[in-house]
Chimera marker file (.cmm) of the C-alpha trace (Angstrom):
<marker_set name="trace">
<marker id="1" x="23.811" y="-114.367" z="29.149" r="1" g="1" b="0" radius="0.5"/>
<marker id="2" x="24.770" y="-112.531" z="32.273" r="1" g="1" b="0" radius="0.5"/>
<marker id="3" x="23.393" y="-112.531" z="35.752" r="1" g="1" b="0" radius="0.5"/>
<marker id="4" x="19.658" y="-111.867" z="35.820" r="1" g="1" b="0" radius="0.5"/>
<marker id="5" x="19.087" y="-112.376" z="32.119" r="1" g="1" b="0" radius="0.5"/>
<marker id="6" x="16.616" y="-114.808" z="30.628" r="1" g="1" b="0" radius="0.5"/>
<marker id="7" x="15.435" y="-116.041" z="27.290" r="1" g="1" b="0" radius="0.5"/>
<marker id="8" x="12.246" y="-114.135" z="26.468" r="1" g="1" b="0" radius="0.5"/>
<marker id="9" x="11.088" y="-116.926" z="24.177" r="1" g="1" b="0" radius="0.5"/>
<marker id="10" x="10.565" y="-119.080" z="27.280" r="1" g="1" b="0" radius="0.5"/>
<marker id="11" x="8.108" y="-116.512" z="28.622" r="1" g="1" b="0" radius="0.5"/>
<marker id="12" x="5.757" y="-116.636" z="25.631" r="1" g="1" b="0" radius="0.5"/>
<marker id="13" x="3.046" y="-119.091" z="24.599" r="1" g="1" b="0" radius="0.5"/>
<marker id="14" x="3.314" y="-121.435" z="27.531" r="1" g="1" b="0" radius="0.5"/>
<marker id="15" x="0.782" y="-124.220" z="27.215" r="1" g="1" b="0" radius="0.5"/>
<marker id="16" x="-0.257" y="-125.565" z="30.549" r="1" g="1" b="0" radius="0.5"/>
<marker id="17" x="-2.477" y="-128.597" z="30.796" r="1" g="1" b="0" radius="0.5"/>
<marker id="18" x="-3.669" y="-128.000" z="34.322" r="1" g="1" b="0" radius="0.5"/>
<marker id="19" x="-6.594" y="-130.037" z="35.554" r="1" g="1" b="0" radius="0.5"/>
<marker id="20" x="-8.512" y="-127.697" z="37.845" r="1" g="1" b="0" radius="0.5"/>
<marker id="21" x="-10.025" y="-130.678" z="39.683" r="1" g="1" b="0" radius="0.5"/>
<marker id="22" x="-6.566" y="-131.792" z="40.831" r="1" g="1" b="0" radius="0.5"/>
<marker id="23" x="-5.575" y="-128.334" z="42.062" r="1" g="1" b="0" radius="0.5"/>
<marker id="24" x="-5.245" y="-127.530" z="45.752" r="1" g="1" b="0" radius="0.5"/>
<marker id="25" x="-8.145" y="-125.630" z="47.240" r="1" g="1" b="0" radius="0.5"/>
<marker id="26" x="-6.785" y="-123.296" z="49.895" r="1" g="1" b="0" radius="0.5"/>
<marker id="27" x="-10.188" y="-122.779" z="51.508" r="1" g="1" b="0" radius="0.5"/>
<marker id="28" x="-11.032" y="-126.467" z="51.694" r="1" g="1" b="0" radius="0.5"/>
<marker id="29" x="-10.324" y="-126.690" z="55.421" r="1" g="1" b="0" radius="0.5"/>
<marker id="30" x="-11.246" y="-123.222" z="56.668" r="1" g="1" b="0" radius="0.5"/>
<marker id="31" x="-12.362" y="-123.078" z="60.275" r="1" g="1" b="0" radius="0.5"/>
<marker id="32" x="-14.263" y="-120.403" z="62.077" r="1" g="1" b="0" radius="0.5"/>
<marker id="33" x="-13.772" y="-119.936" z="65.761" r="1" g="1" b="0" radius="0.5"/>
<marker id="34" x="-12.150" y="-117.847" z="68.392" r="1" g="1" b="0" radius="0.5"/>
<marker id="35" x="-9.117" y="-118.023" z="70.613" r="1" g="1" b="0" radius="0.5"/>
<marker id="36" x="-8.965" y="-116.693" z="74.114" r="1" g="1" b="0" radius="0.5"/>
<marker id="37" x="-6.241" y="-116.663" z="76.726" r="1" g="1" b="0" radius="0.5"/>
<marker id="38" x="-6.862" y="-116.767" z="80.428" r="1" g="1" b="0" radius="0.5"/>
<marker id="39" x="-4.002" y="-115.084" z="82.245" r="1" g="1" b="0" radius="0.5"/>
<marker id="40" x="-5.631" y="-115.661" z="85.599" r="1" g="1" b="0" radius="0.5"/>
<marker id="41" x="-4.653" y="-113.197" z="88.284" r="1" g="1" b="0" radius="0.5"/>
<marker id="42" x="-1.320" y="-112.319" z="86.690" r="1" g="1" b="0" radius="0.5"/>
<marker id="43" x="-0.701" y="-108.703" z="85.759" r="1" g="1" b="0" radius="0.5"/>
<marker id="44" x="1.103" y="-107.646" z="82.609" r="1" g="1" b="0" radius="0.5"/>
<marker id="45" x="4.204" y="-106.977" z="84.709" r="1" g="1" b="0" radius="0.5"/>
<marker id="46" x="4.061" y="-110.525" z="86.081" r="1" g="1" b="0" radius="0.5"/>
<marker id="47" x="3.752" y="-111.927" z="82.568" r="1" g="1" b="0" radius="0.5"/>
<marker id="48" x="6.707" y="-109.857" z="81.319" r="1" g="1" b="0" radius="0.5"/>
<marker id="49" x="8.754" y="-111.029" z="84.291" r="1" g="1" b="0" radius="0.5"/>
<marker id="50" x="7.858" y="-114.625" z="83.550" r="1" g="1" b="0" radius="0.5"/>
<marker id="51" x="8.883" y="-114.148" z="79.907" r="1" g="1" b="0" radius="0.5"/>
<marker id="52" x="12.243" y="-112.675" z="80.949" r="1" g="1" b="0" radius="0.5"/>
<marker id="53" x="12.798" y="-115.628" z="83.254" r="1" g="1" b="0" radius="0.5"/>
<marker id="54" x="12.025" y="-118.070" z="80.422" r="1" g="1" b="0" radius="0.5"/>
<marker id="55" x="14.480" y="-116.259" z="78.124" r="1" g="1" b="0" radius="0.5"/>
<marker id="56" x="17.174" y="-116.356" z="80.828" r="1" g="1" b="0" radius="0.5"/>
<marker id="57" x="16.627" y="-120.093" z="81.278" r="1" g="1" b="0" radius="0.5"/>
<marker id="58" x="17.242" y="-120.644" z="77.548" r="1" g="1" b="0" radius="0.5"/>
<marker id="59" x="20.649" y="-118.975" z="77.737" r="1" g="1" b="0" radius="0.5"/>
<link id1="1" id2="2" r="1" g="1" b="0" radius="0.2"/>
<link id1="2" id2="3" r="1" g="1" b="0" radius="0.2"/>
<link id1="3" id2="4" r="1" g="1" b="0" radius="0.2"/>
<link id1="4" id2="5" r="1" g="1" b="0" radius="0.2"/>
<link id1="5" id2="6" r="1" g="1" b="0" radius="0.2"/>
<link id1="6" id2="7" r="1" g="1" b="0" radius="0.2"/>
<link id1="7" id2="8" r="1" g="1" b="0" radius="0.2"/>
<link id1="8" id2="9" r="1" g="1" b="0" radius="0.2"/>
<link id1="9" id2="10" r="1" g="1" b="0" radius="0.2"/>
<link id1="10" id2="11" r="1" g="1" b="0" radius="0.2"/>
<link id1="11" id2="12" r="1" g="1" b="0" radius="0.2"/>
<link id1="12" id2="13" r="1" g="1" b="0" radius="0.2"/>
<link id1="13" id2="14" r="1" g="1" b="0" radius="0.2"/>
<link id1="14" id2="15" r="1" g="1" b="0" radius="0.2"/>
<link id1="15" id2="16" r="1" g="1" b="0" radius="0.2"/>
<link id1="16" id2="17" r="1" g="1" b="0" radius="0.2"/>
<link id1="17" id2="18" r="1" g="1" b="0" radius="0.2"/>
<link id1="18" id2="19" r="1" g="1" b="0" radius="0.2"/>
<link id1="19" id2="20" r="1" g="1" b="0" radius="0.2"/>
<link id1="20" id2="21" r="1" g="1" b="0" radius="0.2"/>
<link id1="21" id2="22" r="1" g="1" b="0" radius="0.2"/>
<link id1="22" id2="23" r="1" g="1" b="0" radius="0.2"/>
<link id1="23" id2="24" r="1" g="1" b="0" radius="0.2"/>
<link id1="24" id2="25" r="1" g="1" b="0" radius="0.2"/>
<link id1="25" id2="26" r="1" g="1" b="0" radius="0.2"/>
<link id1="26" id2="27" r="1" g="1" b="0" radius="0.2"/>
<link id1="27" id2="28" r="1" g="1" b="0" radius="0.2"/>
<link id1="28" id2="29" r="1" g="1" b="0" radius="0.2"/>
<link id1="29" id2="30" r="1" g="1" b="0" radius="0.2"/>
<link id1="30" id2="31" r="1" g="1" b="0" radius="0.2"/>
<link id1="31" id2="32" r="1" g="1" b="0" radius="0.2"/>
<link id1="32" id2="33" r="1" g="1" b="0" radius="0.2"/>
<link id1="33" id2="34" r="1" g="1" b="0" radius="0.2"/>
<link id1="34" id2="35" r="1" g="1" b="0" radius="0.2"/>
<link id1="35" id2="36" r="1" g="1" b="0" radius="0.2"/>
<link id1="36" id2="37" r="1" g="1" b="0" radius="0.2"/>
<link id1="37" id2="38" r="1" g="1" b="0" radius="0.2"/>
<link id1="38" id2="39" r="1" g="1" b="0" radius="0.2"/>
<link id1="39" id2="40" r="1" g="1" b="0" radius="0.2"/>
<link id1="40" id2="41" r="1" g="1" b="0" radius="0.2"/>
<link id1="41" id2="42" r="1" g="1" b="0" radius="0.2"/>
<link id1="42" id2="43" r="1" g="1" b="0" radius="0.2"/>
<link id1="43" id2="44" r="1" g="1" b="0" radius="0.2"/>
<link id1="44" id2="45" r="1" g="1" b="0" radius="0.2"/>
<link id1="45" id2="46" r="1" g="1" b="0" radius="0.2"/>
<link id1="46" id2="47" r="1" g="1" b="0" radius="0.2"/>
<link id1="47" id2="48" r="1" g="1" b="0" radius="0.2"/>
<link id1="48" id2="49" r="1" g="1" b="0" radius="0.2"/>
<link id1="49" id2="50" r="1" g="1" b="0" radius="0.2"/>
<link id1="50" id2="51" r="1" g="1" b="0" radius="0.2"/>
<link id1="51" id2="52" r="1" g="1" b="0" radius="0.2"/>
<link id1="52" id2="53" r="1" g="1" b="0" radius="0.2"/>
<link id1="53" id2="54" r="1" g="1" b="0" radius="0.2"/>
<link id1="54" id2="55" r="1" g="1" b="0" radius="0.2"/>
<link id1="55" id2="56" r="1" g="1" b="0" radius="0.2"/>
<link id1="56" id2="57" r="1" g="1" b="0" radius="0.2"/>
<link id1="57" id2="58" r="1" g="1" b="0" radius="0.2"/>
<link id1="58" id2="59" r="1" g="1" b="0" radius="0.2"/>
</marker_set>
């Protein structure tokens, strides 16, 4: 077998004994709400300047 090949027999008739009760429920902990940001009296230019300053401090 070369790169990327597979045995097709492994892809057929797969028995899976999955207990649905033990499965993970992705919507079990859904939350509804909202997020808001208060930028105070700062303009967009002030915020961009503050971001640039933070990036410069990291370097």
